[in-house]
C-alpha positions, 0 to 999 in steps of 0.5 A: 583663080582666073581674072574674071573670078577675081574681079567679080569677087571683088565687086561682090564683097564691096557691092550692095546686092542690088543686081545680079549680073551675068558672069562676065566682066566687060573691059572695052566696047566698040560699035555693037562689040563688047570685049571681056577682061580675058580678051573674049568678044561678044555682040551686045544685044542689051545695049545697056538697056537702050542707052547705046542705040548709036553703039559703044564709043561712037566716034562723033559722040566720043568727039563731043565729049572729048572736045567739050571737057577741054573747055568746061564740064559742069556749071551748075544752073547758077550760070548760064553755059553755051551748050544747054540752050542748043541742045534743048532747041535741037531736042524740042525741034526733034520732038515738035515740042515748045519747051524742055527741062534737062535732067540726068537719069531717066528716074529723074526725068519721070520724077519731073513729069510727075512734079510738072503734071501735078503743078499743071493740075493745081495751077492750070486745071484748078484741082483742089490742093493735094487731090490730084491723081495720076493714073498708071498701068499695071507692070509698068517700069518708071524707075527705082525712086520711092515715088516711082516704086510707089505706083509700081505693081511689082511687089518686089519693087515695093517690099520694105520701102513704105510708107508710099507717096499717095495719088496714083491709080493702077489699071491694065496696060493697053485697056482704054475702057479702064482708062475711061472709068478711071478718070476723074475731075481730079485726074491731072495725067495718064503716065504710060510707056508706049511698049513696056519694056521691063514687063517683057516687050509688051505691045498695046492693041493697035489704036490704043495710044490714039484712044488715050490721047483722045480721052486725055483730050476730052477730059482735060488730062495730061498724056504723058509717055515715058520713052526712055526706052523706046524713044530716039529710034529704038522701035523703028521710029523717032518715038514709038508713039509715031507708029499711030496717027494722033497720038501725040503726048503733052509731055515725053520723057526721054533719057538713056540714048540721049547720052549716047551711051557716054554720059547721062542726059534725060529730059522732059519735053512738052508745051510751054502751058504745061513746063511754064508752071515751073518758077526758079527754085521750084525744081532743079538739078546740079548737073542738069543741063551741064555743058558736057551732057549737053555737047554729048546730047547734040552729038547723039541726036545728030548720029540718030538723025544723020545715019537714019538709025529708026529706019535701020532699026524697022528694017534689021528689026523685021528681019531678026524677028523673021528669022527667029520665028523661022527657028520654030522651037518648042521651047519658044512660046512667042517672038514679038517686037517692034524695030529692034526691041524684040522679045523671045519668050520662053515656055514655062515647061521649058524653064526660065529665060536666065539658063538660055542667056548664059548659054547665049553668053557662052556663044558670044551673045550678051542678052539679058532675062526680064520677068523670068521667061523673056529674053530681051534683044536690043542690039545697038540700032547700027548692026548689020544683017550679017551680024543679025545672022550671028544672033540667029545662029546662037539662038538655033543653037541654044533653042535645039 
């Protein structure tokens, strides 16, 4: 039995079966590369679902982690610490917002946004008690909590987990007319991903986010964007909504790359009017805003700005998509994306995407299927042209 087989067998024996990973055991990572326990090297094209925009173990982020760990790591919010305030100021200035509420994981930040929207609806907008509605889109992915799966349209995410949290209304993604029709006097928010990641990198029609912003403003509804996967440079802008004019949200939900791939950090960032509804004791998190996470987040944001990773994402993404389209494979339905958030959709007649991902793995490229037919490509934003060519070469072999 190989070391890999042994480790996988132990994991499978003791772990609940809530994932089906590719059969590779990662033991080391650096930059865009990952190594397995047998010493094989892979180009990481998943970036831990965009948590690794800055690459594995970025030296500046690691240094911030180590320096802070040598001082103090967790204080809880019972006391102040010296890194949370500067981190939130940097984040608010980056987002051009007034206030932020720090959490740890993306799902926690989405829950925070939902709670903030409802409380704002009751306290500020004057919606009758228990009547607040939030509009969401079909094929959304906002996390795995009981409330979040309550507004998923994916049967598997819901099956066996009811009863569900009420107060959510589903409409089609990218359809502004449906949004307009769905709004009622009790609507407090429209929560949407600017690009649907898990659904297969689905990009809405041009002008959709701007129109949604207009409809929300007109009806006094909060426009909330989940930029957990799309934010911090992934799509070629700092935030994906910036691809359109006048599409700025009331609340933006951030996670993944905010922790620089070394520590979970998330936040909801918005206006004082909305986040000001929280009073001490309304909401909290023992680890949210902890000194270690805050120090890491500061370094993570600095790396994205100083290394111009959003700009690099635009250039490298256009190059990679162009090269993949040139392959003109009979197995590929479409290559689409924005920045380095790219989908290669396999035709149903050519089978599912999983076997293609397994073949890519054997050629040293780590990518993962989503929604059965789509290979998702999202390498670290630090990737170079020569390394993109390695991805194209592997696809050429796999798609033959």
